[in-house]
C-alpha positions in Angstrom: 22.6 -3.9 16.4 23.2 -0.5 15.3 23.6 2.7 17.3 22.0 5.7 15.9 22.1 9.5 16.9 19.1 12.1 16.0 19.9 15.3 14.3 18.7 18.6 15.1 15.2 18.2 13.7 14.6 14.8 16.0 15.3 12.9 12.6 17.4 9.4 12.8 18.7 7.2 9.9 18.0 3.8 10.0 20.6 1.9 8.0 19.9 0.4 4.5 20.8 -2.9 5.5 18.1 -2.8 8.2 15.4 -1.3 5.8 16.4 -3.7 2.9 15.7 -6.7 5.5 12.4 -5.4 6.8 11.2 -4.8 3.1 9.9 -1.4 4.3 10.4 2.4 4.3 7.1 3.7 6.4 6.7 2.8 9.9 4.5 3.5 12.9 6.5 4.7 15.9 4.9 3.6 19.2 6.3 4.9 22.8 6.0 1.8 25.0 7.3 2.2 28.7 9.9 4.5 28.0 10.9 2.8 24.5 10.5 4.1 21.3 9.1 1.0 18.9 9.1 1.3 15.0 6.5 -0.9 13.5 7.3 -1.4 9.6 4.1 -0.9 7.6 4.1 -3.4 4.3 4.7 -1.6 1.1 1.3 -2.4 -0.9 1.3 -2.6 -4.8 -1.9 -0.8 -5.9 -3.2 -3.7 -7.9 -3.1 -5.8 -4.8 -5.9 -3.8 -3.8 -8.4 -4.6 -6.4 -9.9 -8.2 -7.1 -11.3 -9.2 -10.5 -14.8 -9.3 -11.2 -16.8 -11.5 -13.5 -19.8 -10.1 -15.4 -22.4 -11.4 -17.7 -22.2 -8.8 -20.8 -22.4 -9.4 -24.6 -19.0 -9.2 -26.2 -20.0 -6.4 -28.3 -20.8 -4.4 -25.5 -17.2 -3.6 -25.0 -16.9 -2.2 -28.0 -19.3 0.9 -26.7 -18.6 2.4 -23.8 -22.4 3.7 -23.6 -23.6 0.3 -24.0 -21.1 -1.0 -21.5 -22.1 1.5 -19.1 -25.9 0.6 -19.7 -25.3 -2.9 -18.7 -23.2 -2.4 -15.7 -25.5 0.3 -14.3 -29.2 -0.6 -15.2 -28.5 -4.6 -15.9 -28.9 -4.8 -19.1 
């Protein structure tokens, strides 16, 4: 347990050992029954938001962007 104080702007400093244990630097703040609750948001890597896509396109289409675009947009 740690005791923290607010500065003149209302900010608090969360000890680094707690931040490392939680693994987040962003939080949702909730006021519940006269208590402040901080819920950590997961740090997400951008690549985790994308999946792979398989397409049936001839290999030579990848050499020419306009040809590849034709297959992707119009279906061939």
